[in-house]
DOKOLKOL-665556 format. One line per field, with one value per residue (C-alpha): x, y, z; residue in three letters; residue number from 1. Coordinates in Angstrom, 3 decimals. Layout:
# DOKOLKOL-665556
east: c(X|...)
north: c(Y|...)
up: c(Z|...)
r: c(ALA|...)
k: c(NUM|...)
***
This chain:
# DOKOLKOL-665556
east: c(-44.446|-40.863|-40.205|-37.255|-35.251|-34.314|-32.138|-33.914|-30.753|-29.619|-32.809|-33.537|-36.610|-38.204|-38.411|-41.488|-43.316|-42.302|-43.540|-46.992|-46.925|-46.193|-48.351|-51.656|-49.846|-47.735|-48.744|-47.275|-44.226|-43.007|-39.396|-39.539|-41.373|-38.709|-35.977|-37.792|-38.102|-34.378|-33.568|-31.631|-29.472|-31.070|-34.371|-35.272|-38.353|-39.762|-41.265|-43.407|-45.807|-46.194|-44.452|-45.363|-43.289|-40.831|-38.318|-35.273|-32.228|-30.108|-26.421|-27.533|-29.104|-32.660|-35.303|-38.639|-41.030|-44.263|-46.021|-49.798|-50.490|-47.992|-47.425|-45.183|-43.247|-42.517|-41.438|-39.134|-37.527|-36.923|-35.492|-33.057|-32.153|-31.445|-29.559|-26.143|-27.294|-27.845|-30.902|-30.835|-34.302|-37.440|-40.371|-43.583|-47.239|-47.866|-48.998|-45.971|-43.580|-45.164|-44.445|-40.852|-40.486|-41.242|-38.194|-35.862|-36.662|-35.300|-31.862|-31.339|-31.947|-34.816|-34.083|-36.865|-40.101|-42.387|-46.094|-47.450|-50.515|-50.330|-52.377|-53.317|-54.866|-58.536|-60.453|-60.384|-59.452|-57.581|-56.033|-55.239|-51.744|-51.323|-47.665|-45.578|-45.223|-42.363|-40.057|-36.702|-33.383|-29.714|-29.583|-31.970|-29.715|-28.409|-31.886|-33.283|-30.490|-31.683|-35.154|-33.612|-31.553|-34.529|-36.695|-34.100|-33.309|-36.918|-38.779|-36.379|-33.361|-33.612|-32.733|-29.401|-28.088|-26.294|-27.058|-24.532|-24.404|-22.297|-24.661|-27.755|-26.276|-25.491|-29.042|-30.547|-28.326|-29.346|-33.059|-32.715|-30.882|-33.714|-36.448|-37.911|-38.137|-40.913|-40.769|-43.139|-41.909|-40.762|-37.979|-35.604|-36.818|-38.162|-40.692|-41.492|-40.488|-41.762|-39.908|-40.995|-39.332|-40.199|-42.354|-43.524|-46.025|-49.059|-47.718|-45.786|-44.700|-44.252|-41.731|-39.555|-42.473|-41.240|-42.185|-39.950|-41.330|-41.937|-44.160|-46.305|-50.121|-50.344|-51.324|-47.984|-47.663|-51.237|-50.528|-47.299|-48.677|-51.835|-49.728|-47.670|-50.807|-52.407|-49.201|-49.152|-52.765|-51.944|-49.446|-51.784|-50.363|-51.737|-49.855|-49.257|-47.365|-46.544|-47.284|-46.614|-49.805|-49.169|-48.610|-52.163|-51.259|-49.649|-52.612|-54.991|-52.908|-52.881|-56.626|-57.178|-55.148|-57.383|-55.529|-57.219|-55.847|-55.746|-53.672|-51.056|-47.312|-44.505|-40.732|-38.553|-34.887|-32.316|-28.999|-25.948|-23.270|-20.500|-21.615|-21.709)
north: c(-91.123|-90.048|-88.929|-90.037|-87.435|-88.527|-86.636|-87.433|-87.527|-90.547|-92.362|-91.076|-93.273|-91.068|-88.002|-89.248|-89.672|-86.197|-84.727|-86.233|-84.967|-81.361|-81.251|-80.267|-77.301|-76.497|-72.854|-72.019|-74.210|-73.656|-73.281|-76.524|-78.350|-77.330|-78.634|-81.950|-82.270|-81.567|-84.067|-81.377|-82.425|-79.707|-81.641|-83.505|-85.400|-86.094|-89.555|-91.545|-94.165|-91.691|-88.479|-85.699|-82.763|-81.865|-79.040|-77.605|-76.131|-74.542|-73.649|-70.033|-70.899|-70.445|-72.665|-73.507|-76.109|-77.834|-79.162|-79.192|-80.387|-78.880|-81.059|-81.061|-83.951|-81.876|-78.921|-81.084|-82.642|-79.246|-77.800|-80.713|-80.307|-76.581|-76.962|-76.382|-74.645|-70.945|-69.703|-66.387|-66.542|-68.591|-68.172|-69.854|-70.156|-67.832|-70.302|-72.539|-69.580|-68.384|-71.796|-71.629|-68.136|-69.541|-71.758|-69.221|-66.019|-67.493|-68.080|-65.462|-61.751|-61.051|-58.014|-57.885|-59.557|-59.314|-60.031|-60.829|-62.043|-64.910|-63.964|-66.259|-65.748|-66.637|-64.797|-65.176|-61.550|-60.227|-56.778|-55.175|-53.754|-50.012|-50.574|-53.310|-56.407|-58.663|-61.482|-59.943|-61.256|-60.842|-57.609|-56.046|-56.635|-53.059|-51.552|-53.949|-53.681|-50.377|-51.877|-55.030|-53.011|-50.945|-54.036|-55.877|-52.908|-51.805|-55.108|-57.896|-56.920|-56.155|-52.515|-53.460|-55.447|-53.975|-55.182|-57.492|-55.968|-58.696|-61.351|-59.482|-59.006|-62.718|-63.589|-61.281|-62.683|-66.224|-65.316|-63.710|-66.748|-68.972|-66.742|-65.802|-61.998|-59.967|-56.250|-53.399|-50.509|-49.363|-50.418|-48.072|-48.051|-50.590|-49.060|-52.120|-55.744|-59.022|-62.290|-65.888|-66.665|-70.325|-72.911|-76.393|-78.916|-76.676|-73.272|-70.444|-67.888|-64.314|-62.052|-59.040|-56.860|-53.285|-50.132|-47.085|-44.189|-41.947|-44.608|-45.683|-45.633|-46.407|-50.066|-51.557|-53.863|-55.121|-55.816|-57.666|-60.017|-60.580|-61.551|-64.035|-65.446|-66.131|-67.759|-69.949|-70.914|-72.032|-74.572|-75.852|-73.910|-71.256|-68.001|-66.830|-63.949|-62.494|-58.919|-57.061|-56.529|-52.796|-52.341|-51.352|-49.951|-53.219|-55.246|-53.048|-53.556|-57.321|-57.469|-55.562|-58.263|-61.053|-62.029|-62.659|-63.174|-66.866|-66.916|-65.291|-65.705|-64.589|-64.148|-63.522|-62.508|-63.036|-61.306|-62.764|-62.170|-62.731|-59.641|-57.305)
up: c(-84.749|-85.429|-88.989|-91.088|-92.970|-96.488|-98.967|-102.208|-104.345|-102.308|-103.302|-106.847|-107.176|-104.501|-106.759|-108.625|-105.299|-104.167|-107.445|-106.809|-103.211|-104.183|-107.337|-105.603|-104.005|-107.040|-107.466|-104.053|-104.571|-108.127|-106.956|-104.992|-107.767|-110.286|-107.970|-107.666|-111.441|-111.873|-109.071|-107.241|-104.299|-102.132|-101.877|-98.685|-97.524|-94.073|-94.190|-91.784|-93.094|-95.988|-97.048|-94.625|-95.896|-98.641|-98.476|-100.191|-98.492|-101.211|-101.355|-101.074|-97.703|-98.966|-97.393|-98.998|-97.633|-98.626|-95.510|-96.074|-92.522|-90.107|-87.045|-84.005|-85.556|-88.677|-86.555|-84.435|-87.533|-89.170|-85.936|-85.859|-89.550|-89.161|-85.869|-87.481|-90.661|-91.396|-93.262|-95.124|-96.673|-96.191|-98.562|-99.568|-98.636|-95.706|-93.026|-93.618|-93.471|-90.219|-88.697|-89.933|-88.476|-85.027|-85.466|-87.047|-85.154|-81.929|-83.450|-86.163|-86.644|-89.002|-91.150|-93.688|-94.636|-97.643|-97.505|-100.932|-102.724|-105.159|-108.203|-111.045|-114.444|-114.081|-116.784|-120.534|-120.989|-124.001|-123.849|-127.159|-126.640|-127.074|-127.879|-129.473|-127.221|-128.259|-127.192|-126.334|-127.591|-126.743|-128.718|-126.178|-123.172|-122.872|-123.186|-120.571|-118.017|-116.443|-115.944|-114.500|-112.007|-110.889|-110.454|-108.375|-106.123|-105.597|-105.491|-104.559|-102.496|-98.783|-98.079|-96.501|-99.444|-102.462|-105.947|-107.603|-111.075|-112.783|-111.402|-112.584|-116.031|-116.168|-115.037|-117.650|-120.409|-119.445|-119.440|-122.863|-124.224|-122.968|-124.477|-121.088|-121.353|-122.974|-123.622|-124.409|-126.528|-129.921|-132.245|-130.395|-126.774|-124.263|-121.850|-119.722|-119.236|-117.787|-117.270|-117.107|-113.803|-113.256|-114.932|-114.090|-115.397|-114.868|-113.882|-115.507|-112.924|-114.122|-112.402|-113.112|-114.194|-114.288|-116.168|-116.558|-114.503|-117.509|-119.115|-116.159|-116.033|-119.753|-119.467|-120.488|-117.455|-117.971|-121.631|-120.851|-118.209|-120.239|-123.260|-121.223|-119.558|-122.937|-124.210|-121.095|-121.708|-125.242|-123.892|-121.192|-118.257|-115.929|-115.347|-111.790|-110.238|-106.826|-105.830|-102.616|-100.672|-100.386|-104.141|-105.027|-108.450|-109.535|-108.252|-110.224|-113.367|-112.905|-112.229|-115.452|-117.203|-115.844|-112.666|-109.310|-105.813|-104.916|-101.734|-99.543|-99.843|-97.561|-97.761|-94.698|-94.787|-92.046|-91.507|-93.184|-90.563|-93.091|-95.053|-92.061)
r: c(MET|ALA|LEU|THR|LEU|VAL|GLN|ALA|SER|ARG|GLN|PRO|GLU|LEU|PHE|SER|GLN|LEU|GLU|LYS|PHE|VAL|LEU|PRO|TYR|GLU|LYS|PHE|ASN|VAL|THR|LEU|TYR|GLU|LYS|ILE|LEU|SER|GLU|ASP|GLU|SER|VAL|TYR|ALA|LEU|VAL|GLY|ASN|THR|THR|LYS|ALA|VAL|PHE|SER|TYR|SER|LYS|GLY|LYS|ASN|PHE|VAL|CYS|CYS|ALA|PRO|ARG|TRP|THR|GLN|GLU|ILE|GLN|THR|ALA|ILE|VAL|ASP|PHE|LEU|LYS|ASP|ARG|LYS|VAL|LEU|CYS|VAL|HIS|GLY|GLU|GLU|SER|THR|VAL|LEU|ASN|LEU|GLN|LYS|ILE|LEU|ASP|SER|ARG|ALA|GLU|GLN|ILE|ASP|GLU|ARG|ASN|MET|PHE|LEU|MET|GLU|TYR|MET|ASP|ARG|ILE|TYR|ILE|LYS|PRO|GLN|VAL|ARG|ILE|PHE|LEU|CYS|GLY|SER|GLY|ASP|GLU|GLU|ALA|LEU|MET|PRO|LEU|GLN|ILE|ARG|PHE|ILE|THR|GLU|GLU|ILE|LEU|PRO|ALA|TRP|LYS|GLU|ILE|ASN|LEU|PRO|LEU|GLU|ARG|MET|ASN|LEU|ALA|LYS|ALA|LEU|LYS|ASN|ASN|LEU|VAL|TYR|GLY|ALA|GLY|THR|GLU|THR|GLU|ILE|PHE|ALA|LYS|ALA|ASN|ILE|ASN|LEU|TYR|SER|SER|LYS|ILE|ILE|GLN|ILE|SER|GLY|VAL|PHE|THR|ALA|GLU|SER|HIS|ARG|CYS|LYS|GLY|TYR|ALA|SER|SER|LEU|VAL|ASN|THR|VAL|ALA|LEU|LEU|ALA|GLN|LYS|VAL|GLY|ARG|LYS|ALA|THR|LEU|LEU|VAL|ARG|GLN|GLU|ASN|LEU|ASN|ALA|MET|ALA|ALA|TYR|ARG|LYS|ALA|GLY|PHE|SER|ILE|SER|GLY|THR|TYR|LYS|ALA|VAL|TYR|TYR|ARG|ASP|GLU|SER|SER|VAL)
k: c(1|2|3|4|5|6|7|8|9|10|11|12|13|14|15|16|17|18|19|20|21|22|23|24|25|26|27|28|29|30|31|32|33|34|35|36|37|38|39|40|41|42|43|44|45|46|47|48|49|50|51|52|53|54|55|56|57|58|59|60|61|62|63|64|65|66|67|68|69|70|71|72|73|74|75|76|77|78|79|80|81|82|83|84|85|86|87|88|89|90|91|92|93|94|95|96|97|98|99|100|101|102|103|104|105|106|107|108|109|110|111|112|113|114|115|116|117|118|119|120|121|122|123|124|125|126|127|128|129|130|131|132|133|134|135|136|137|138|139|140|141|142|143|144|145|146|147|148|149|150|151|152|153|154|155|156|157|158|159|160|161|162|163|164|165|166|167|168|169|170|171|172|173|174|175|176|177|178|179|180|181|182|183|184|185|186|187|188|189|190|191|192|193|194|195|196|197|198|199|200|201|202|203|204|205|206|207|208|209|210|211|212|213|214|215|216|217|218|219|220|221|222|223|224|225|226|227|228|229|230|231|232|233|234|235|236|237|238|239|240|241|242|243|244|245|246|247|248|249|250|251|252|253|254|255|256|257|258|259|260|261|262|263|264|265|266|267|268|269|270|271|272|273|274|275|276)
***
């Protein structure tokens, strides 16, 4: 059966249906779920007798897709959609991304990929902080910026891409304004940080966890993510985070804080010819 492609913003009443479709897979699709809730114009649905897949193609050429049962019809529809469109990054639940790679690798140069575990807070663990844990404000921007830069360059950006410092400062300032950054440290120094990256009806996704080298192996990252997880629990949400599969130290810290692996996640980056 041929599927019909629908841009959800052209049929706003569709968003409530798409929210219900994605909800059971929300922890792997927080970015997509947030776009559905905000009725973003980047959201599309593939519809037969029912909704078969939902995806977002952003202005930044990022592609994220929720397709619980991948079929040849879904693949054909996505191939057609992407025929005249570039993709710079595809990310999401691993099996879906692997299917998308089969489409994209034949037409674009892959330059980096990240294999990650999705971890979620499972245990009712409380870690007594060994240092002050606090909600950061705008006055902490200068102290946090070095940690933000290190996190972005070491954990996020592909090796070929340079950091955009004005953009990162703007992103940090926005996160601080929205009360999304927690720090560990003293009145005069911040040793480590963690951000609330995304949140939806049931999930709070933690990101941006980074500890200054001179303060590592002291439990600050565990204390930070544990604090955020407990705050999430108080408002009826579950905390999740992504960690590279090779980052054994980070996984150990998160396990100590009550997090367990609940799935695999993948991000693949493709060359932006305009930046070469």
